[in-house]
mmCIF file as Biopython writes it, N, C-alpha, C and O atoms, coordinates in Angstrom:
data_model
#
loop_
_atom_site.group_PDB
_atom_site.id
_atom_site.type_symbol
_atom_site.label_atom_id
_atom_site.label_alt_id
_atom_site.label_comp_id
_atom_site.label_asym_id
_atom_site.label_entity_id
_atom_site.label_seq_id
_atom_site.pdbx_PDB_ins_code
_atom_site.Cartn_x
_atom_site.Cartn_y
_atom_site.Cartn_z
_atom_site.occupancy
_atom_site.B_iso_or_equiv
_atom_site.auth_seq_id
_atom_site.auth_asym_id
_atom_site.pdbx_PDB_model_num
ATOM 1   N N  . MET A ? 1  ? 55.181 372.465 50.540 1.0 0.0 1  A 1 
ATOM 2   C CA . MET A ? 1  ? 54.601 371.848 49.370 1.0 0.0 1  A 1 
ATOM 3   C C  . MET A ? 1  ? 55.218 370.474 49.122 1.0 0.0 1  A 1 
ATOM 4   O O  . MET A ? 1  ? 54.583 369.617 48.508 1.0 0.0 1  A 1 
ATOM 5   N N  . ASN A ? 2  ? 56.443 370.253 49.588 1.0 0.0 2  A 1 
ATOM 6   C CA . ASN A ? 2  ? 57.043 368.934 49.420 1.0 0.0 2  A 1 
ATOM 7   C C  . ASN A ? 2  ? 56.186 367.861 50.075 1.0 0.0 2  A 1 
ATOM 8   O O  . ASN A ? 2  ? 56.096 366.742 49.569 1.0 0.0 2  A 1 
ATOM 9   N N  . ASN A ? 3  ? 55.555 368.194 51.198 1.0 0.0 3  A 1 
ATOM 10  C CA . ASN A ? 3  ? 54.738 367.234 51.929 1.0 0.0 3  A 1 
ATOM 11  C C  . ASN A ? 3  ? 53.294 367.242 51.468 1.0 0.0 3  A 1 
ATOM 12  O O  . ASN A ? 3  ? 52.437 366.611 52.086 1.0 0.0 3  A 1 
ATOM 13  N N  . LYS A ? 4  ? 53.021 367.948 50.390 1.0 0.0 4  A 1 
ATOM 14  C CA . LYS A ? 4  ? 51.691 368.033 49.807 1.0 0.0 4  A 1 
ATOM 15  C C  . LYS A ? 4  ? 50.683 368.655 50.765 1.0 0.0 4  A 1 
ATOM 16  O O  . LYS A ? 4  ? 49.530 368.229 50.830 1.0 0.0 4  A 1 
ATOM 17  N N  . ASN A ? 5  ? 51.128 369.665 51.507 1.0 0.0 5  A 1 
ATOM 18  C CA . ASN A ? 5  ? 50.248 370.417 52.390 1.0 0.0 5  A 1 
ATOM 19  C C  . ASN A ? 5  ? 49.608 371.554 51.610 1.0 0.0 5  A 1 
ATOM 20  O O  . ASN A ? 5  ? 49.723 372.721 51.983 1.0 0.0 5  A 1 
ATOM 21  N N  . TYR A ? 6  ? 48.931 371.200 50.520 1.0 0.0 6  A 1 
ATOM 22  C CA . TYR A ? 6  ? 48.398 372.207 49.618 1.0 0.0 6  A 1 
ATOM 23  C C  . TYR A ? 6  ? 47.405 373.133 50.309 1.0 0.0 6  A 1 
ATOM 24  O O  . TYR A ? 6  ? 47.454 374.349 50.126 1.0 0.0 6  A 1 
ATOM 25  N N  . GLY A ? 7  ? 46.510 372.563 51.099 1.0 0.0 7  A 1 
ATOM 26  C CA . GLY A ? 7  ? 45.501 373.378 51.767 1.0 0.0 7  A 1 
ATOM 27  C C  . GLY A ? 7  ? 46.126 374.438 52.656 1.0 0.0 7  A 1 
ATOM 28  O O  . GLY A ? 7  ? 45.719 375.599 52.628 1.0 0.0 7  A 1 
ATOM 29  N N  . ASP A ? 8  ? 47.120 374.037 53.450 1.0 0.0 8  A 1 
ATOM 30  C CA . ASP A ? 8  ? 47.791 374.981 54.341 1.0 0.0 8  A 1 
ATOM 31  C C  . ASP A ? 8  ? 48.557 376.028 53.546 1.0 0.0 8  A 1 
ATOM 32  O O  . ASP A ? 8  ? 48.531 377.209 53.891 1.0 0.0 8  A 1 
ATOM 33  N N  . ALA A ? 9  ? 49.229 375.615 52.500 1.0 0.0 9  A 1 
ATOM 34  C CA . ALA A ? 9  ? 50.003 376.558 51.691 1.0 0.0 9  A 1 
ATOM 35  C C  . ALA A ? 9  ? 49.092 377.547 50.974 1.0 0.0 9  A 1 
ATOM 36  O O  . ALA A ? 9  ? 49.408 378.734 50.901 1.0 0.0 9  A 1 
ATOM 37  N N  . ILE A ? 10 ? 47.985 377.083 50.453 1.0 0.0 10 A 1 
ATOM 38  C CA . ILE A ? 10 ? 47.067 377.955 49.723 1.0 0.0 10 A 1 
ATOM 39  C C  . ILE A ? 10 ? 46.487 379.020 50.647 1.0 0.0 10 A 1 
ATOM 40  O O  . ILE A ? 10 ? 46.198 380.130 50.199 1.0 0.0 10 A 1 
ATOM 41  N N  . LYS A ? 11 ? 46.316 378.704 51.916 1.0 0.0 11 A 1 
ATOM 42  C CA . LYS A ? 11 ? 45.772 379.668 52.877 1.0 0.0 11 A 1 
ATOM 43  C C  . LYS A ? 11 ? 46.705 380.852 53.118 1.0 0.0 11 A 1 
ATOM 44  O O  . LYS A ? 11 ? 46.280 381.858 53.686 1.0 0.0 11 A 1 
ATOM 45  N N  . LEU A ? 12 ? 47.965 380.755 52.699 1.0 0.0 12 A 1 
ATOM 46  C CA . LEU A ? 12 ? 48.907 381.858 52.871 1.0 0.0 12 A 1 
ATOM 47  C C  . LEU A ? 12 ? 48.662 382.983 51.869 1.0 0.0 12 A 1 
ATOM 48  O O  . LEU A ? 12 ? 49.166 384.093 52.042 1.0 0.0 12 A 1 
ATOM 49  N N  . PHE A ? 13 ? 47.894 382.699 50.826 1.0 0.0 13 A 1 
ATOM 50  C CA . PHE A ? 13 ? 47.598 383.695 49.806 1.0 0.0 13 A 1 
ATOM 51  C C  . PHE A ? 13 ? 46.373 384.515 50.195 1.0 0.0 13 A 1 
ATOM 52  O O  . PHE A ? 13 ? 45.611 384.121 51.079 1.0 0.0 13 A 1 
ATOM 53  N N  . SER A ? 14 ? 46.188 385.642 49.543 1.0 0.0 14 A 1 
ATOM 54  C CA . SER A ? 14 ? 44.993 386.454 49.776 1.0 0.0 14 A 1 
ATOM 55  C C  . SER A ? 14 ? 43.768 385.654 49.350 1.0 0.0 14 A 1 
ATOM 56  O O  . SER A ? 14 ? 43.882 384.688 48.595 1.0 0.0 14 A 1 
ATOM 57  N N  . LEU A ? 15 ? 42.587 386.062 49.841 1.0 0.0 15 A 1 
ATOM 58  C CA . LEU A ? 15 ? 41.358 385.339 49.492 1.0 0.0 15 A 1 
ATOM 59  C C  . LEU A ? 15 ? 41.131 385.328 47.984 1.0 0.0 15 A 1 
ATOM 60  O O  . LEU A ? 15 ? 40.705 384.315 47.429 1.0 0.0 15 A 1 
ATOM 61  N N  . LYS A ? 16 ? 41.410 386.442 47.321 1.0 0.0 16 A 1 
ATOM 62  C CA . LYS A ? 16 ? 41.237 386.496 45.868 1.0 0.0 16 A 1 
ATOM 63  C C  . LYS A ? 16 ? 42.164 385.496 45.184 1.0 0.0 16 A 1 
ATOM 64  O O  . LYS A ? 16 ? 41.746 384.786 44.270 1.0 0.0 16 A 1 
ATOM 65  N N  . GLN A ? 17 ? 43.425 385.438 45.624 1.0 0.0 17 A 1 
ATOM 66  C CA . GLN A ? 17 ? 44.361 384.493 45.030 1.0 0.0 17 A 1 
ATOM 67  C C  . GLN A ? 17 ? 44.000 383.052 45.373 1.0 0.0 17 A 1 
ATOM 68  O O  . GLN A ? 17 ? 44.234 382.148 44.571 1.0 0.0 17 A 1 
ATOM 69  N N  . GLN A ? 18 ? 43.435 382.831 46.550 1.0 0.0 18 A 1 
ATOM 70  C CA . GLN A ? 18 ? 42.990 381.487 46.897 1.0 0.0 18 A 1 
ATOM 71  C C  . GLN A ? 18 ? 41.932 381.011 45.912 1.0 0.0 18 A 1 
ATOM 72  O O  . GLN A ? 18 ? 41.928 379.848 45.508 1.0 0.0 18 A 1 
ATOM 73  N N  . GLU A ? 19 ? 41.032 381.918 45.525 1.0 0.0 19 A 1 
ATOM 74  C CA . GLU A ? 19 ? 40.008 381.567 44.530 1.0 0.0 19 A 1 
ATOM 75  C C  . GLU A ? 19 ? 40.664 381.187 43.210 1.0 0.0 19 A 1 
ATOM 76  O O  . GLU A ? 19 ? 40.271 380.205 42.580 1.0 0.0 19 A 1 
ATOM 77  N N  . ASN A ? 20 ? 41.670 381.968 42.786 1.0 0.0 20 A 1 
ATOM 78  C CA . ASN A ? 20 ? 42.378 381.671 41.539 1.0 0.0 20 A 1 
ATOM 79  C C  . ASN A ? 20 ? 43.087 380.323 41.614 1.0 0.0 20 A 1 
ATOM 80  O O  . ASN A ? 20 ? 43.070 379.554 40.653 1.0 0.0 20 A 1 
ATOM 81  N N  . ILE A ? 21 ? 43.702 380.043 42.741 1.0 0.0 21 A 1 
ATOM 82  C CA . ILE A ? 21 ? 44.428 378.780 42.909 1.0 0.0 21 A 1 
ATOM 83  C C  . ILE A ? 21 ? 43.464 377.604 42.886 1.0 0.0 21 A 1 
ATOM 84  O O  . ILE A ? 21 ? 43.768 376.560 42.309 1.0 0.0 21 A 1 
ATOM 85  N N  . LEU A ? 22 ? 42.311 377.766 43.507 1.0 0.0 22 A 1 
ATOM 86  C CA . LEU A ? 22 ? 41.318 376.686 43.484 1.0 0.0 22 A 1 
ATOM 87  C C  . LEU A ? 22 ? 40.846 376.408 42.059 1.0 0.0 22 A 1 
ATOM 88  O O  . LEU A ? 22 ? 40.540 375.265 41.721 1.0 0.0 22 A 1 
ATOM 89  N N  . GLU A ? 23 ? 40.784 377.439 41.226 1.0 0.0 23 A 1 
ATOM 90  C CA . GLU A ? 23 ? 40.456 377.233 39.811 1.0 0.0 23 A 1 
ATOM 91  C C  . GLU A ? 23 ? 41.579 376.472 39.115 1.0 0.0 23 A 1 
ATOM 92  O O  . GLU A ? 23 ? 41.325 375.557 38.332 1.0 0.0 23 A 1 
ATOM 93  N N  . ILE A ? 24 ? 42.815 376.851 39.402 1.0 0.0 24 A 1 
ATOM 94  C CA . ILE A ? 24 ? 43.974 376.153 38.821 1.0 0.0 24 A 1 
ATOM 95  C C  . ILE A ? 24 ? 43.959 374.690 39.244 1.0 0.0 24 A 1 
ATOM 96  O O  . ILE A ? 24 ? 44.294 373.804 38.458 1.0 0.0 24 A 1 
ATOM 97  N N  . GLN A ? 25 ? 43.567 374.443 40.492 1.0 0.0 25 A 1 
ATOM 98  C CA . GLN A ? 25 ? 43.577 373.090 41.046 1.0 0.0 25 A 1 
ATOM 99  C C  . GLN A ? 25 ? 42.620 372.158 40.297 1.0 0.0 25 A 1 
ATOM 100 O O  . GLN A ? 25 ? 42.792 370.940 40.335 1.0 0.0 25 A 1 
ATOM 101 N N  . LYS A ? 26 ? 41.630 372.709 39.628 1.0 0.0 26 A 1 
ATOM 102 C CA . LYS A ? 26 ? 40.683 371.891 38.863 1.0 0.0 26 A 1 
ATOM 103 C C  . LYS A ? 26 ? 41.344 371.224 37.663 1.0 0.0 26 A 1 
ATOM 104 O O  . LYS A ? 26 ? 40.861 370.204 37.172 1.0 0.0 26 A 1 
ATOM 105 N N  . ASN A ? 27 ? 42.444 371.796 37.189 1.0 0.0 27 A 1 
ATOM 106 C CA . ASN A ? 27 ? 43.192 371.241 36.061 1.0 0.0 27 A 1 
ATOM 107 C C  . ASN A ? 27 ? 44.466 370.607 36.630 1.0 0.0 27 A 1 
ATOM 108 O O  . ASN A ? 27 ? 45.389 371.324 37.016 1.0 0.0 27 A 1 
ATOM 109 N N  . GLN A ? 28 ? 44.525 369.295 36.684 1.0 0.0 28 A 1 
ATOM 110 C CA . GLN A ? 28 ? 45.622 368.579 37.338 1.0 0.0 28 A 1 
ATOM 111 C C  . GLN A ? 28 ? 46.987 369.001 36.807 1.0 0.0 28 A 1 
ATOM 112 O O  . GLN A ? 28 ? 47.912 369.219 37.590 1.0 0.0 28 A 1 
ATOM 113 N N  . LYS A ? 29 ? 47.125 369.117 35.500 1.0 0.0 29 A 1 
ATOM 114 C CA . LYS A ? 29 ? 48.417 369.463 34.909 1.0 0.0 29 A 1 
ATOM 115 C C  . LYS A ? 29 ? 48.845 370.873 35.317 1.0 0.0 29 A 1 
ATOM 116 O O  . LYS A ? 29 ? 50.002 371.092 35.678 1.0 0.0 29 A 1 
ATOM 117 N N  . MET A ? 30 ? 47.923 371.816 35.261 1.0 0.0 30 A 1 
ATOM 118 C CA . MET A ? 30 ? 48.226 373.186 35.657 1.0 0.0 30 A 1 
ATOM 119 C C  . MET A ? 30 ? 48.570 373.250 37.147 1.0 0.0 30 A 1 
ATOM 120 O O  . MET A ? 30 ? 49.486 373.967 37.549 1.0 0.0 30 A 1 
ATOM 121 N N  . PHE A ? 31 ? 47.831 372.498 37.954 1.0 0.0 31 A 1 
ATOM 122 C CA . PHE A ? 31 ? 48.077 372.524 39.388 1.0 0.0 31 A 1 
ATOM 123 C C  . PHE A ? 31 ? 49.448 371.929 39.714 1.0 0.0 31 A 1 
ATOM 124 O O  . PHE A ? 31 ? 50.141 372.436 40.596 1.0 0.0 31 A 1 
ATOM 125 N N  . GLU A ? 32 ? 49.847 370.872 39.024 1.0 0.0 32 A 1 
ATOM 126 C CA . GLU A ? 32 ? 51.173 370.297 39.227 1.0 0.0 32 A 1 
ATOM 127 C C  . GLU A ? 32 ? 52.250 371.318 38.895 1.0 0.0 32 A 1 
ATOM 128 O O  . GLU A ? 32 ? 53.244 371.433 39.612 1.0 0.0 32 A 1 
ATOM 129 N N  . TYR A ? 33 ? 52.055 372.057 37.812 1.0 0.0 33 A 1 
ATOM 130 C CA . TYR A ? 33 ? 53.007 373.108 37.428 1.0 0.0 33 A 1 
ATOM 131 C C  . TYR A ? 33 ? 53.062 374.182 38.510 1.0 0.0 33 A 1 
ATOM 132 O O  . TYR A ? 33 ? 54.142 374.630 38.896 1.0 0.0 33 A 1 
ATOM 133 N N  . TRP A ? 34 ? 51.892 374.591 38.995 1.0 0.0 34 A 1 
ATOM 134 C CA . TRP A ? 34 ? 51.829 375.611 40.044 1.0 0.0 34 A 1 
ATOM 135 C C  . TRP A ? 34 ? 52.567 375.122 41.289 1.0 0.0 34 A 1 
ATOM 136 O O  . TRP A ? 34 ? 53.332 375.876 41.890 1.0 0.0 34 A 1 
ATOM 137 N N  . CYS A ? 35 ? 52.343 373.880 41.676 1.0 0.0 35 A 1 
ATOM 138 C CA . CYS A ? 35 ? 52.986 373.328 42.870 1.0 0.0 35 A 1 
ATOM 139 C C  . CYS A ? 35 ? 54.501 373.280 42.727 1.0 0.0 35 A 1 
ATOM 140 O O  . CYS A ? 35 ? 55.225 373.570 43.679 1.0 0.0 35 A 1 
ATOM 141 N N  . LYS A ? 36 ? 54.982 372.919 41.551 1.0 0.0 36 A 1 
ATOM 142 C CA . LYS A ? 36 ? 56.426 372.846 41.336 1.0 0.0 36 A 1 
ATOM 143 C C  . LYS A ? 36 ? 57.081 374.205 41.538 1.0 0.0 36 A 1 
ATOM 144 O O  . LYS A ? 36 ? 58.217 374.290 42.005 1.0 0.0 36 A 1 
ATOM 145 N N  . SER A ? 37 ? 56.367 375.260 41.187 1.0 0.0 37 A 1 
ATOM 146 C CA . SER A ? 37 ? 56.948 376.589 41.349 1.0 0.0 37 A 1 
ATOM 147 C C  . SER A ? 37 ? 57.017 377.006 42.810 1.0 0.0 37 A 1 
ATOM 148 O O  . SER A ? 37 ? 57.683 377.986 43.142 1.0 0.0 37 A 1 
ATOM 149 N N  . TRP A ? 38 ? 56.324 376.260 43.703 1.0 0.0 38 A 1 
ATOM 150 C CA . TRP A ? 38 ? 56.311 376.577 45.131 1.0 0.0 38 A 1 
ATOM 151 C C  . TRP A ? 38 ? 56.920 375.474 45.970 1.0 0.0 38 A 1 
ATOM 152 O O  . TRP A ? 38 ? 56.574 375.340 47.144 1.0 0.0 38 A 1 
ATOM 153 N N  . THR A ? 39 ? 57.809 374.688 45.411 1.0 0.0 39 A 1 
ATOM 154 C CA . THR A ? 39 ? 58.430 373.602 46.158 1.0 0.0 39 A 1 
ATOM 155 C C  . THR A ? 39 ? 59.653 374.140 46.908 1.0 0.0 39 A 1 
ATOM 156 O O  . THR A ? 39 ? 60.643 374.554 46.304 1.0 0.0 39 A 1 
ATOM 157 N N  . PHE A ? 40 ? 59.554 374.120 48.226 1.0 0.0 40 A 1 
ATOM 158 C CA . PHE A ? 40 ? 60.642 374.571 49.085 1.0 0.0 40 A 1 
ATOM 159 C C  . PHE A ? 40 ? 61.043 373.424 49.996 1.0 0.0 40 A 1 
ATOM 160 O O  . PHE A ? 40 ? 60.254 372.515 50.251 1.0 0.0 40 A 1 
ATOM 161 N N  . ASP A ? 41 ? 62.282 373.475 50.487 1.0 0.0 41 A 1 
ATOM 162 C CA . ASP A ? 41 ? 62.617 372.527 51.541 1.0 0.0 41 A 1 
ATOM 163 C C  . ASP A ? 41 ? 61.914 372.994 52.819 1.0 0.0 41 A 1 
ATOM 164 O O  . ASP A ? 41 ? 61.418 374.120 52.873 1.0 0.0 41 A 1 
ATOM 165 N N  . ASP A ? 42 ? 61.867 372.156 53.827 1.0 0.0 42 A 1 
ATOM 166 C CA . ASP A ? 42 ? 61.116 372.472 55.042 1.0 0.0 42 A 1 
ATOM 167 C C  . ASP A ? 42 ? 61.586 373.757 55.709 1.0 0.0 42 A 1 
ATOM 168 O O  . ASP A ? 42 ? 60.764 374.555 56.158 1.0 0.0 42 A 1 
ATOM 169 N N  . ALA A ? 43 ? 62.897 373.965 55.780 1.0 0.0 43 A 1 
ATOM 170 C CA . ALA A ? 43 ? 63.431 375.149 56.455 1.0 0.0 43 A 1 
ATOM 171 C C  . ALA A ? 43 ? 63.006 376.426 55.722 1.0 0.0 43 A 1 
ATOM 172 O O  . ALA A ? 43 ? 62.582 377.394 56.354 1.0 0.0 43 A 1 
ATOM 173 N N  . LYS A ? 44 ? 63.118 376.427 54.404 1.0 0.0 44 A 1 
ATOM 174 C CA . LYS A ? 44 ? 62.749 377.609 53.631 1.0 0.0 44 A 1 
ATOM 175 C C  . LYS A ? 44 ? 61.242 377.837 53.703 1.0 0.0 44 A 1 
ATOM 176 O O  . LYS A ? 44 ? 60.795 378.977 53.833 1.0 0.0 44 A 1 
ATOM 177 N N  . TYR A ? 45 ? 60.464 376.777 53.622 1.0 0.0 45 A 1 
ATOM 178 C CA . TYR A ? 45 ? 59.007 376.896 53.717 1.0 0.0 45 A 1 
ATOM 179 C C  . TYR A ? 45 ? 58.613 377.522 55.056 1.0 0.0 45 A 1 
ATOM 180 O O  . TYR A ? 45 ? 57.815 378.458 55.098 1.0 0.0 45 A 1 
ATOM 181 N N  . ASN A ? 46 ? 59.178 376.998 56.151 1.0 0.0 46 A 1 
ATOM 182 C CA . ASN A ? 46 ? 58.856 377.530 57.476 1.0 0.0 46 A 1 
ATOM 183 C C  . ASN A ? 46 ? 59.290 378.984 57.620 1.0 0.0 46 A 1 
ATOM 184 O O  . ASN A ? 46 ? 58.587 379.779 58.244 1.0 0.0 46 A 1 
ATOM 185 N N  . ARG A ? 47 ? 60.433 379.338 57.053 1.0 0.0 47 A 1 
ATOM 186 C CA . ARG A ? 47 ? 60.904 380.725 57.118 1.0 0.0 47 A 1 
ATOM 187 C C  . ARG A ? 47 ? 59.915 381.648 56.422 1.0 0.0 47 A 1 
ATOM 188 O O  . ARG A ? 47 ? 59.553 382.693 56.965 1.0 0.0 47 A 1 
ATOM 189 N N  . TYR A ? 48 ? 59.472 381.270 55.218 1.0 0.0 48 A 1 
ATOM 190 C CA . TYR A ? 48 ? 58.523 382.105 54.492 1.0 0.0 48 A 1 
ATOM 191 C C  . TYR A ? 48 ? 57.173 382.171 55.195 1.0 0.0 48 A 1 
ATOM 192 O O  . TYR A ? 48 ? 56.572 383.243 55.269 1.0 0.0 48 A 1 
ATOM 193 N N  . VAL A ? 49 ? 56.695 381.064 55.704 1.0 0.0 49 A 1 
ATOM 194 C CA . VAL A ? 49 ? 55.413 381.064 56.421 1.0 0.0 49 A 1 
ATOM 195 C C  . VAL A ? 49 ? 55.474 382.018 57.609 1.0 0.0 49 A 1 
ATOM 196 O O  . VAL A ? 49 ? 54.559 382.813 57.821 1.0 0.0 49 A 1 
ATOM 197 N N  . ASN A ? 50 ? 56.549 381.937 58.377 1.0 0.0 50 A 1 
ATOM 198 C CA . ASN A ? 50 ? 56.690 382.814 59.545 1.0 0.0 50 A 1 
ATOM 199 C C  . ASN A ? 50 ? 56.755 384.282 59.143 1.0 0.0 50 A 1 
ATOM 200 O O  . ASN A ? 50 ? 56.169 385.134 59.811 1.0 0.0 50 A 1 
ATOM 201 N N  . LYS A ? 51 ? 57.464 384.586 58.056 1.0 0.0 51 A 1 
ATOM 202 C CA . LYS A ? 51 ? 57.547 385.975 57.592 1.0 0.0 51 A 1 
ATOM 203 C C  . LYS A ? 51 ? 56.199 386.478 57.084 1.0 0.0 51 A 1 
ATOM 204 O O  . LYS A ? 51 ? 55.832 387.627 57.332 1.0 0.0 51 A 1 
ATOM 205 N N  . ILE A ? 52 ? 55.470 385.636 56.386 1.0 0.0 52 A 1 
ATOM 206 C CA . ILE A ? 52 ? 54.157 386.032 55.870 1.0 0.0 52 A 1 
ATOM 207 C C  . ILE A ? 52 ? 53.198 386.277 57.031 1.0 0.0 52 A 1 
ATOM 208 O O  . ILE A ? 52 ? 52.483 387.279 57.041 1.0 0.0 52 A 1 
ATOM 209 N N  . ILE A ? 53 ? 53.177 385.387 57.989 1.0 0.0 53 A 1 
ATOM 210 C CA . ILE A ? 53 ? 52.296 385.541 59.147 1.0 0.0 53 A 1 
ATOM 211 C C  . ILE A ? 53 ? 52.661 386.797 59.944 1.0 0.0 53 A 1 
ATOM 212 O O  . ILE A ? 53 ? 51.777 387.483 60.457 1.0 0.0 53 A 1 
ATOM 213 N N  . ALA A ? 54 ? 53.945 387.096 60.048 1.0 0.0 54 A 1 
ATOM 214 C CA . ALA A ? 54 ? 54.399 388.275 60.791 1.0 0.0 54 A 1 
ATOM 215 C C  . ALA A ? 54 ? 54.212 389.566 59.992 1.0 0.0 54 A 1 
ATOM 216 O O  . ALA A ? 54 ? 54.450 390.655 60.514 1.0 0.0 54 A 1 
ATOM 217 N N  . GLY A ? 55 ? 53.787 389.452 58.733 1.0 0.0 55 A 1 
ATOM 218 C CA . GLY A ? 55 ? 53.602 390.638 57.903 1.0 0.0 55 A 1 
ATOM 219 C C  . GLY A ? 55 ? 54.895 391.185 57.325 1.0 0.0 55 A 1 
ATOM 220 O O  . GLY A ? 55 ? 54.942 392.335 56.889 1.0 0.0 55 A 1 
ATOM 221 N N  . LYS A ? 56 ? 55.948 390.371 57.316 1.0 0.0 56 A 1 
ATOM 222 C CA . LYS A ? 56 ? 57.242 390.813 56.805 1.0 0.0 56 A 1 
ATOM 223 C C  . LYS A ? 56 ? 57.497 390.345 55.377 1.0 0.0 56 A 1 
ATOM 224 O O  . LYS A ? 56 ? 58.542 390.647 54.800 1.0 0.0 56 A 1 
ATOM 225 N N  . ALA A ? 57 ? 56.548 389.609 54.807 1.0 0.0 57 A 1 
ATOM 226 C CA . ALA A ? 57 ? 56.661 389.141 53.424 1.0 0.0 57 A 1 
ATOM 227 C C  . ALA A ? 57 ? 55.254 388.907 52.899 1.0 0.0 57 A 1 
ATOM 228 O O  . ALA A ? 57 ? 54.319 388.688 53.670 1.0 0.0 57 A 1 
ATOM 229 N N  . TYR A ? 58 ? 55.115 388.957 51.591 1.0 0.0 58 A 1 
ATOM 230 C CA . TYR A ? 58 ? 53.833 388.653 50.985 1.0 0.0 58 A 1 
ATOM 231 C C  . TYR A ? 58 ? 54.062 388.089 49.592 1.0 0.0 58 A 1 
ATOM 232 O O  . TYR A ? 58 ? 55.118 388.286 48.991 1.0 0.0 58 A 1 
ATOM 233 N N  . ILE A ? 59 ? 53.072 387.399 49.097 1.0 0.0 59 A 1 
ATOM 234 C CA . ILE A ? 59 ? 53.171 386.726 47.808 1.0 0.0 59 A 1 
ATOM 235 C C  . ILE A ? 59 ? 52.570 387.633 46.745 1.0 0.0 59 A 1 
ATOM 236 O O  . ILE A ? 59 ? 51.457 388.136 46.904 1.0 0.0 59 A 1 
ATOM 237 N N  . ILE A ? 60 ? 53.312 387.842 45.657 1.0 0.0 60 A 1 
ATOM 238 C CA . ILE A ? 60 ? 52.845 388.696 44.561 1.0 0.0 60 A 1 
ATOM 239 C C  . ILE A ? 60 ? 52.975 387.962 43.237 1.0 0.0 60 A 1 
ATOM 240 O O  . ILE A ? 60 ? 53.741 387.006 43.113 1.0 0.0 60 A 1 
ATOM 241 N N  . PHE A ? 61 ? 52.215 388.421 42.251 1.0 0.0 61 A 1 
ATOM 242 C CA . PHE A ? 61 ? 52.341 387.909 40.885 1.0 0.0 61 A 1 
ATOM 243 C C  . PHE A ? 61 ? 52.889 389.060 40.063 1.0 0.0 61 A 1 
ATOM 244 O O  . PHE A ? 61 ? 52.219 390.080 39.901 1.0 0.0 61 A 1 
ATOM 245 N N  . GLU A ? 62 ? 54.095 388.911 39.543 1.0 0.0 62 A 1 
ATOM 246 C CA . GLU A ? 62 ? 54.771 389.997 38.856 1.0 0.0 62 A 1 
ATOM 247 C C  . GLU A ? 62 ? 55.559 389.439 37.680 1.0 0.0 62 A 1 
ATOM 248 O O  . GLU A ? 62 ? 56.232 388.415 37.804 1.0 0.0 62 A 1 
ATOM 249 N N  . ASN A ? 63 ? 55.474 390.111 36.547 1.0 0.0 63 A 1 
ATOM 250 C CA . ASN A ? 63 ? 56.193 389.672 35.344 1.0 0.0 63 A 1 
ATOM 251 C C  . ASN A ? 63 ? 55.907 388.219 35.006 1.0 0.0 63 A 1 
ATOM 252 O O  . ASN A ? 63 ? 56.811 387.450 34.679 1.0 0.0 63 A 1 
ATOM 253 N N  . ASP A ? 64 ? 54.622 387.856 35.090 1.0 0.0 64 A 1 
ATOM 254 C CA . ASP A ? 64 ? 54.152 386.515 34.746 1.0 0.0 64 A 1 
ATOM 255 C C  . ASP A ? 64 ? 54.714 385.398 35.620 1.0 0.0 64 A 1 
ATOM 256 O O  . ASP A ? 64 ? 54.791 384.248 35.189 1.0 0.0 64 A 1 
ATOM 257 N N  . GLU A ? 65 ? 55.105 385.736 36.844 1.0 0.0 65 A 1 
ATOM 258 C CA . GLU A ? 65 ? 55.545 384.671 37.743 1.0 0.0 65 A 1 
ATOM 259 C C  . GLU A ? 65 ? 55.228 385.051 39.192 1.0 0.0 65 A 1 
ATOM 260 O O  . GLU A ? 65 ? 55.134 386.227 39.543 1.0 0.0 65 A 1 
ATOM 261 N N  . TRP A ? 66 ? 55.068 384.018 40.016 1.0 0.0 66 A 1 
ATOM 262 C CA . TRP A ? 66 ? 54.798 384.218 41.439 1.0 0.0 66 A 1 
ATOM 263 C C  . TRP A ? 66 ? 56.128 384.461 42.152 1.0 0.0 66 A 1 
ATOM 264 O O  . TRP A ? 66 ? 57.137 383.818 41.861 1.0 0.0 66 A 1 
ATOM 265 N N  . LYS A ? 67 ? 56.101 385.408 43.092 1.0 0.0 67 A 1 
ATOM 266 C CA . LYS A ? 67 ? 57.295 385.706 43.868 1.0 0.0 67 A 1 
ATOM 267 C C  . LYS A ? 67 ? 56.907 385.983 45.322 1.0 0.0 67 A 1 
ATOM 268 O O  . LYS A ? 67 ? 55.772 386.349 45.624 1.0 0.0 67 A 1 
ATOM 269 N N  . ILE A ? 68 ? 57.863 385.800 46.189 1.0 0.0 68 A 1 
ATOM 270 C CA . ILE A ? 68 ? 57.666 386.200 47.584 1.0 0.0 68 A 1 
ATOM 271 C C  . ILE A ? 68 ? 58.462 387.482 47.767 1.0 0.0 68 A 1 
ATOM 272 O O  . ILE A ? 68 ? 59.684 387.509 47.619 1.0 0.0 68 A 1 
ATOM 273 N N  . ASN A ? 69 ? 57.737 388.539 48.092 1.0 0.0 69 A 1 
ATOM 274 C CA . ASN A ? 69 ? 58.345 389.842 48.285 1.0 0.0 69 A 1 
ATOM 275 C C  . ASN A ? 69 ? 58.592 390.037 49.777 1.0 0.0 69 A 1 
ATOM 276 O O  . ASN A ? 69 ? 57.652 390.103 50.568 1.0 0.0 69 A 1 
ATOM 277 N N  . GLU A ? 70 ? 59.842 390.127 50.145 1.0 0.0 70 A 1 
ATOM 278 C CA . GLU A ? 70 ? 60.183 390.304 51.553 1.0 0.0 70 A 1 
ATOM 279 C C  . GLU A ? 70 ? 60.461 391.772 51.820 1.0 0.0 70 A 1 
ATOM 280 O O  . GLU A ? 70 ? 61.168 392.437 51.063 1.0 0.0 70 A 1 
ATOM 281 N N  . LYS A ? 71 ? 59.891 392.264 52.909 1.0 0.0 71 A 1 
ATOM 282 C CA . LYS A ? 71 ? 60.075 393.677 53.285 1.0 0.0 71 A 1 
ATOM 283 C C  . LYS A ? 71 ? 61.413 393.889 53.924 1.0 0.0 71 A 1 
ATOM 284 O O  . LYS A ? 71 ? 61.745 395.012 54.305 1.0 0.0 71 A 1 
#
């Protein structure tokens, strides 16, 4: 997200969540807030992407916040 790869990052979510994120993206202020909550350095971003693709982690919404749940 630091490099503004929003499209690639959004694809890591389920299709239903992608729809929700695209709705959030329509409101610039809300989307900026959403992006800030997903700002990782490159190493951490790549680690999470690899775990999600391998099925060892997934993104959840719990207690009013987004989290990455690692198995």
